[in-house]
N, CA and C atoms as an extended XYZ file, in Angstrom:
363
Properties=species:S:1:pos:R:3:atomname:S:1:resname:S:1:resid:I:1 pbc="F F F"
N       116.120      101.303      118.291 N   UNK     1
C       116.959      102.321      117.792 CA  UNK     1
C       117.849      102.864      118.881 C   UNK     1
N       119.146      103.101      118.630 N   UNK     2
C       120.015      103.601      119.628 CA  UNK     2
C       120.385      105.025      119.314 C   UNK     2
N       120.260      105.947      120.253 N   UNK     3
C       120.672      107.277      120.043 CA  UNK     3
C       122.087      107.422      120.537 C   UNK     3
N       122.963      108.025      119.689 N   UNK     4
C       124.363      108.206      120.133 CA  UNK     4
C       124.466      109.569      120.798 C   UNK     4
N       125.260      109.727      121.822 N   UNK     5
C       125.466      111.058      122.439 CA  UNK     5
C       126.657      110.938      123.262 C   UNK     5
N       126.981      112.109      123.837 N   UNK     6
C       128.148      112.284      124.730 CA  UNK     6
C       127.612      112.542      126.081 C   UNK     6
N       128.069      111.822      127.087 N   UNK     7
C       127.499      112.054      128.455 CA  UNK     7
C       128.489      111.528      129.455 C   UNK     7
N       128.579      112.177      130.588 N   UNK     8
C       129.398      111.668      131.693 CA  UNK     8
C       128.637      110.608      132.485 C   UNK     8
N       127.337      110.592      132.441 N   UNK     9
C       126.516      109.657      133.226 CA  UNK     9
C       125.937      108.572      132.330 C   UNK     9
N       125.351      108.963      131.261 N   UNK    10
C       124.629      108.028      130.292 CA  UNK    10
C       125.580      107.569      129.253 C   UNK    10
N       125.651      106.203      129.143 N   UNK    11
C       126.578      105.672      128.115 CA  UNK    11
C       125.770      104.986      126.962 C   UNK    11
N       124.505      104.815      127.148 N   UNK    12
C       123.657      104.150      126.123 CA  UNK    12
C       122.216      104.577      126.313 C   UNK    12
N       121.580      104.849      125.161 N   UNK    13
C       120.128      105.209      125.148 CA  UNK    13
C       119.497      104.370      124.079 C   UNK    13
N       118.538      103.535      124.472 N   UNK    14
C       118.013      102.577      123.523 CA  UNK    14
C       116.498      102.589      123.644 C   UNK    14
N       115.770      102.640      122.500 N   UNK    15
C       114.330      102.568      122.452 CA  UNK    15
C       113.922      101.154      122.029 C   UNK    15
N       113.040      100.576      122.766 N   UNK    16
C       112.558       99.218      122.490 CA  UNK    16
C       111.105       99.360      122.015 C   UNK    16
N       110.899       99.386      120.793 N   UNK    17
C       109.600       99.589      120.136 CA  UNK    17
C       108.557       98.489      120.495 C   UNK    17
N       108.974       97.323      120.704 N   UNK    18
C       108.041       96.213      121.047 CA  UNK    18
C       107.230       96.388      122.317 C   UNK    18
N       107.831       97.162      123.262 N   UNK    19
C       107.049       97.491      124.443 CA  UNK    19
C       107.097       98.968      124.836 C   UNK    19
N       107.373       99.842      123.844 N   UNK    20
C       107.387      101.276      124.065 CA  UNK    20
C       108.170      101.752      125.302 C   UNK    20
N       109.333      101.236      125.389 N   UNK    21
C       110.238      101.458      126.559 CA  UNK    21
C       111.525      102.132      126.052 C   UNK    21
N       111.984      103.145      126.755 N   UNK    22
C       113.311      103.694      126.529 CA  UNK    22
C       114.181      103.379      127.749 C   UNK    22
N       115.367      102.818      127.453 N   UNK    23
C       116.288      102.476      128.446 CA  UNK    23
C       117.556      103.356      128.325 C   UNK    23
N       117.946      103.985      129.473 N   UNK    24
C       119.140      104.807      129.471 CA  UNK    24
C       120.121      104.082      130.468 C   UNK    24
N       121.194      103.618      129.930 N   UNK    25
C       122.158      102.902      130.807 CA  UNK    25
C       123.200      103.860      131.278 C   UNK    25
N       123.420      103.894      132.599 N   UNK    26
C       124.385      104.799      133.231 CA  UNK    26
C       125.710      104.168      133.253 C   UNK    26
N       126.778      105.000      133.398 N   UNK    27
C       128.145      104.501      133.501 CA  UNK    27
C       128.327      103.482      134.577 C   UNK    27
N       127.613      103.634      135.687 N   UNK    28
C       127.739      102.692      136.818 CA  UNK    28
C       126.929      101.414      136.630 C   UNK    28
N       126.317      101.259      135.525 N   UNK    29
C       125.521      100.040      135.233 CA  UNK    29
C       123.990      100.158      135.527 C   UNK    29
N       123.579      101.202      136.278 N   UNK    30
C       122.181      101.385      136.522 CA  UNK    30
C       121.454      101.673      135.205 C   UNK    30
N       120.163      101.350      135.191 N   UNK    31
C       119.359      101.553      133.919 CA  UNK    31
C       118.064      102.333      134.364 C   UNK    31
N       117.953      103.530      133.739 N   UNK    32
C       116.628      104.266      133.901 CA  UNK    32
C       115.718      103.815      132.786 C   UNK    32
N       114.559      103.377      133.168 N   UNK    33
C       113.566      102.904      132.216 CA  UNK    33
C       112.402      103.899      132.152 C   UNK    33
N       112.102      104.340      130.934 N   UNK    34
C       110.975      105.286      130.727 CA  UNK    34
C       109.888      104.634      129.946 C   UNK    34
N       108.679      104.814      130.430 N   UNK    35
C       107.435      104.529      129.700 CA  UNK    35
C       106.570      105.737      129.813 C   UNK    35
N       105.453      105.740      129.091 N   UNK    36
C       104.564      106.946      129.075 CA  UNK    36
C       104.229      107.398      130.408 C   UNK    36
N       103.913      106.474      131.360 N   UNK    37
C       103.430      106.858      132.724 CA  UNK    37
C       104.253      106.302      133.873 C   UNK    37
N       105.487      105.846      133.540 N   UNK    38
C       106.336      105.226      134.551 CA  UNK    38
C       107.775      105.664      134.352 C   UNK    38
N       108.533      105.873      135.473 N   UNK    39
C       109.982      106.015      135.480 CA  UNK    39
C       110.474      104.980      136.532 C   UNK    39
N       111.470      104.228      136.162 N   UNK    40
C       112.016      103.226      137.100 CA  UNK    40
C       113.484      103.132      136.947 C   UNK    40
N       114.184      102.814      138.023 N   UNK    41
C       115.579      102.737      138.009 CA  UNK    41
C       116.002      101.324      138.552 C   UNK    41
N       116.736      100.609      137.744 N   UNK    42
C       117.258       99.258      137.981 CA  UNK    42
C       118.734       99.172      138.191 C   UNK    42
N       119.215       98.231      139.005 N   UNK    43
C       120.612       98.129      139.196 CA  UNK    43
C       121.414       97.687      137.953 C   UNK    43
N       120.748       96.991      137.055 N   UNK    44
C       121.390       96.620      135.808 CA  UNK    44
C       120.363       96.152      134.801 C   UNK    44
N       120.719       95.849      133.534 N   UNK    45
C       119.797       95.476      132.494 CA  UNK    45
C       119.113       94.162      132.800 C   UNK    45
N       119.795       93.256      133.429 N   UNK    46
C       119.221       91.942      133.722 CA  UNK    46
C       118.086       92.002      134.717 C   UNK    46
N       118.159       92.971      135.608 N   UNK    47
C       117.157       93.174      136.695 CA  UNK    47
C       115.833       93.624      136.096 C   UNK    47
N       115.740       94.165      134.892 N   UNK    48
C       114.518       94.636      134.314 CA  UNK    48
C       113.541       93.485      134.165 C   UNK    48
N       114.017       92.316      133.745 N   UNK    49
C       113.219       91.157      133.442 CA  UNK    49
C       112.910       90.275      134.665 C   UNK    49
N       113.501       90.623      135.847 N   UNK    50
C       113.287       89.763      136.995 CA  UNK    50
C       111.858       89.798      137.518 C   UNK    50
N       111.105       88.741      137.486 N   UNK    51
C       109.713       88.747      137.847 CA  UNK    51
C       109.435       89.085      139.306 C   UNK    51
N       110.451       88.948      140.138 N   UNK    52
C       110.342       89.294      141.587 CA  UNK    52
C       110.716       90.729      141.901 C   UNK    52
N       111.236       91.397      140.941 N   UNK    53
C       111.596       92.811      141.117 CA  UNK    53
C       112.897       93.018      141.826 C   UNK    53
N       113.692       91.913      141.851 N   UNK    54
C       115.057       92.106      142.436 CA  UNK    54
C       115.847       93.056      141.537 C   UNK    54
N       116.520       94.011      142.111 N   UNK    55
C       117.296       94.912      141.342 CA  UNK    55
C       116.555       96.232      141.080 C   UNK    55
N       115.258       96.317      141.341 N   UNK    56
C       114.524       97.537      141.235 CA  UNK    56
C       114.954       98.482      142.392 C   UNK    56
N       115.560       99.637      142.028 N   UNK    57
C       115.997      100.608      143.043 CA  UNK    57
C       114.934      101.649      143.402 C   UNK    57
N       114.203      102.084      142.411 N   UNK    58
C       113.154      103.063      142.572 CA  UNK    58
C       112.164      103.027      141.441 C   UNK    58
N       110.918      103.421      141.753 N   UNK    59
C       109.878      103.407      140.758 CA  UNK    59
C       108.911      104.571      141.101 C   UNK    59
N       108.426      105.222      140.035 N   UNK    60
C       107.451      106.278      140.294 CA  UNK    60
C       106.461      106.314      139.134 C   UNK    60
N       105.194      106.502      139.428 N   UNK    61
C       104.195      106.659      138.404 CA  UNK    61
C       104.159      108.101      138.036 C   UNK    61
N       104.001      108.377      136.674 N   UNK    62
C       103.894      109.747      136.181 CA  UNK    62
C       102.413      109.988      136.064 C   UNK    62
N       101.865      111.119      136.548 N   UNK    63
C       100.476      111.399      136.504 CA  UNK    63
C        99.948      111.355      135.051 C   UNK    63
N        98.729      110.919      134.825 N   UNK    64
C        98.141      110.821      133.472 CA  UNK    64
C        98.322      112.107      132.654 C   UNK    64
N        98.020      113.260      133.313 N   UNK    65
C        98.045      114.514      132.604 CA  UNK    65
C        99.465      114.986      132.196 C   UNK    65
N       100.489      114.303      132.805 N   UNK    66
C       101.884      114.669      132.575 CA  UNK    66
C       102.636      113.532      131.837 C   UNK    66
N       101.897      112.561      131.281 N   UNK    67
C       102.590      111.504      130.574 CA  UNK    67
C       103.581      111.867      129.518 C   UNK    67
N       104.517      111.043      129.310 N   UNK    68
C       105.541      111.331      128.279 CA  UNK    68
C       105.037      111.068      126.850 C   UNK    68
N       105.452      111.894      125.970 N   UNK    69
C       104.975      111.741      124.534 CA  UNK    69
C       105.997      110.873      123.816 C   UNK    69
N       105.380      109.831      123.140 N   UNK    70
C       106.153      108.900      122.427 CA  UNK    70
C       106.179      109.253      120.942 C   UNK    70
N       107.388      109.221      120.384 N   UNK    71
C       107.633      109.468      118.989 CA  UNK    71
C       108.173      108.186      118.362 C   UNK    71
N       108.482      108.146      117.091 N   UNK    72
C       108.949      106.972      116.441 CA  UNK    72
C       110.289      106.464      116.961 C   UNK    72
N       111.099      107.406      117.477 N   UNK    73
C       112.418      106.996      117.984 CA  UNK    73
C       112.425      106.959      119.506 C   UNK    73
N       111.255      107.104      120.126 N   UNK    74
C       111.189      106.962      121.570 CA  UNK    74
C       110.793      108.264      122.294 C   UNK    74
N       111.176      108.329      123.527 N   UNK    75
C       110.824      109.517      124.411 CA  UNK    75
C       111.902      110.543      124.397 C   UNK    75
N       113.154      110.044      124.281 N   UNK    76
C       114.371      110.949      124.428 CA  UNK    76
C       114.754      111.602      123.136 C   UNK    76
N       115.008      112.943      123.246 N   UNK    77
C       115.440      113.709      122.078 CA  UNK    77
C       116.929      114.005      122.182 C   UNK    77
N       117.455      114.153      123.403 N   UNK    78
C       118.863      114.491      123.568 CA  UNK    78
C       119.251      114.110      124.999 C   UNK    78
N       120.564      113.943      125.223 N   UNK    79
C       121.084      113.740      126.543 CA  UNK    79
C       122.546      114.151      126.623 C   UNK    79
N       122.870      114.751      127.768 N   UNK    80
C       124.257      115.167      127.976 CA  UNK    80
C       124.432      115.321      129.451 C   UNK    80
N       125.570      114.763      129.989 N   UNK    81
C       125.875      114.844      131.391 CA  UNK    81
C       124.674      114.305      132.170 C   UNK    81
N       124.105      115.080      133.070 N   UNK    82
C       122.988      114.649      133.893 CA  UNK    82
C       121.582      115.233      133.391 C   UNK    82
N       121.576      115.642      132.123 N   UNK    83
C       120.361      116.210      131.572 CA  UNK    83
C       119.817      115.258      130.477 C   UNK    83
N       118.540      115.027      130.418 N   UNK    84
C       117.881      114.309      129.390 CA  UNK    84
C       116.692      115.140      128.896 C   UNK    84
N       116.723      115.511      127.625 N   UNK    85
C       115.629      116.228      126.969 CA  UNK    85
C       114.678      115.281      126.365 C   UNK    85
N       113.414      115.439      126.597 N   UNK    86
C       112.366      114.529      126.013 CA  UNK    86
C       111.656      115.168      124.825 C   UNK    86
N       110.988      114.365      124.085 N   UNK    87
C       110.311      114.748      122.832 CA  UNK    87
C       109.270      115.914      123.012 C   UNK    87
N       108.619      115.869      124.191 N   UNK    88
C       107.558      116.758      124.425 CA  UNK    88
C       108.079      118.060      125.250 C   UNK    88
N       109.380      118.323      125.138 N   UNK    89
C       110.033      119.427      125.833 CA  UNK    89
C       110.158      119.262      127.349 C   UNK    89
N       109.673      118.157      127.906 N   UNK    90
C       109.970      117.836      129.321 CA  UNK    90
C       111.454      117.554      129.436 C   UNK    90
N       111.900      117.550      130.703 N   UNK    91
C       113.348      117.370      130.934 CA  UNK    91
C       113.507      116.508      132.166 C   UNK    91
N       114.581      115.695      132.181 N   UNK    92
C       114.938      114.876      133.375 CA  UNK    92
C       116.274      115.361      133.819 C   UNK    92
N       116.426      115.567      135.101 N   UNK    93
C       117.712      115.905      135.652 CA  UNK    93
C       118.191      114.725      136.545 C   UNK    93
N       119.400      114.292      136.334 N   UNK    94
C       119.986      113.170      137.101 CA  UNK    94
C       121.063      113.747      138.019 C   UNK    94
N       120.807      113.579      139.300 N   UNK    95
C       121.793      114.119      140.278 CA  UNK    95
C       122.186      112.947      141.209 C   UNK    95
N       123.219      113.044      142.043 N   UNK    96
C       123.608      111.953      142.925 CA  UNK    96
C       122.484      111.425      143.784 C   UNK    96
N       121.551      112.310      144.192 N   UNK    97
C       120.506      111.906      145.138 CA  UNK    97
C       119.150      111.647      144.480 C   UNK    97
N       118.892      112.137      143.311 N   UNK    98
C       117.580      112.121      142.727 CA  UNK    98
C       117.625      112.075      141.199 C   UNK    98
N       116.526      111.563      140.653 N   UNK    99
C       116.225      111.733      139.214 CA  UNK    99
C       114.869      112.398      139.162 C   UNK    99
N       114.874      113.617      138.555 N   UNK   100
C       113.627      114.385      138.584 CA  UNK   100
C       113.174      114.657      137.211 C   UNK   100
N       111.796      114.677      137.022 N   UNK   101
C       111.111      114.959      135.793 CA  UNK   101
C       110.542      116.392      135.893 C   UNK   101
N       110.768      117.205      134.949 N   UNK   102
C       110.257      118.624      134.943 CA  UNK   102
C       109.476      118.875      133.681 C   UNK   102
N       108.530      119.847      133.655 N   UNK   103
C       107.743      120.123      132.508 CA  UNK   103
C       108.566      120.777      131.406 C   UNK   103
N       109.719      121.363      131.702 N   UNK   104
C       110.513      122.040      130.658 CA  UNK   104
C       111.984      122.147      131.046 C   UNK   104
N       112.808      122.471      130.120 N   UNK   105
C       114.257      122.602      130.365 CA  UNK   105
C       114.429      123.810      131.385 C   UNK   105
N       113.672      124.893      131.213 N   UNK   106
C       113.809      125.983      132.080 CA  UNK   106
C       113.436      125.654      133.450 C   UNK   106
N       112.372      124.953      133.649 N   UNK   107
C       112.029      124.502      134.992 CA  UNK   107
C       113.124      123.558      135.619 C   UNK   107
N       113.713      122.726      134.806 N   UNK   108
C       114.836      121.904      135.306 CA  UNK   108
C       116.013      122.768      135.750 C   UNK   108
N       116.293      123.751      134.839 N   UNK   109
C       117.389      124.685      135.215 CA  UNK   109
C       117.201      125.335      136.542 C   UNK   109
N       115.975      125.726      136.803 N   UNK   110
C       115.658      126.497      138.062 CA  UNK   110
C       115.162      125.554      139.147 C   UNK   110
N       115.135      124.244      138.903 N   UNK   111
C       114.704      123.213      139.901 CA  UNK   111
C       113.300      123.663      140.432 C   UNK   111
N       112.372      123.867      139.557 N   UNK   112
C       111.038      124.247      140.015 CA  UNK   112
C       109.945      123.487      139.199 C   UNK   112
N       108.764      123.374      139.779 N   UNK   113
C       107.605      122.712      139.084 CA  UNK   113
C       107.951      121.187      138.863 C   UNK   113
N       108.601      120.550      139.679 N   UNK   114
C       108.931      119.125      139.508 CA  UNK   114
C       107.607      118.321      139.388 C   UNK   114
N       107.590      117.415      138.388 N   UNK   115
C       106.436      116.552      138.189 CA  UNK   115
C       106.534      115.296      139.060 C   UNK   115
N       107.688      114.571      138.982 N   UNK   116
C       107.960      113.438      139.851 CA  UNK   116
C       109.414      113.332      140.122 C   UNK   116
N       109.756      112.520      141.179 N   UNK   117
C       111.103      112.340      141.602 CA  UNK   117
C       111.369      110.866      142.023 C   UNK   117
N       112.455      110.390      141.476 N   UNK   118
C       112.996      109.063      142.013 CA  UNK   118
C       114.031      109.399      143.020 C   UNK   118
N       113.779      109.129      144.327 N   UNK   119
C       114.735      109.422      145.366 CA  UNK   119
C       115.759      108.281      145.386 C   UNK   119
N       117.018      108.537      145.308 N   UNK   120
C       118.065      107.593      145.271 CA  UNK   120
C       118.837      107.453      146.588 C   UNK   120
N       118.679      108.456      147.488 N   UNK   121
C       119.398      108.478      148.699 CA  UNK   121
C       118.517      107.914      149.860 C   UNK   121
């Protein structure tokens, strides 16, 4: 299922039900991959299937107690600019240097209580 939205950063959001993976494709070609307990950033879609991990830019495990909630349409409920709202009220902020997961929109707004971070710089 593809979620349509308007974003300066994200141009495509697709849920792949066969492996419970959400893929968010950025305007620059990078792909953020979400699973219940993993966030990973790849240089492009083709890199995701590379068995040697070529193209993997960053990877972080999400703690078990903070795992993402999966719904029938995936993990993502909304996205706009550098913000991604998740089904369980968690939020992801995408900035030039980092991709951060927060427990709520308010925490993301105040940049506090970060759960995990993909460092890009």
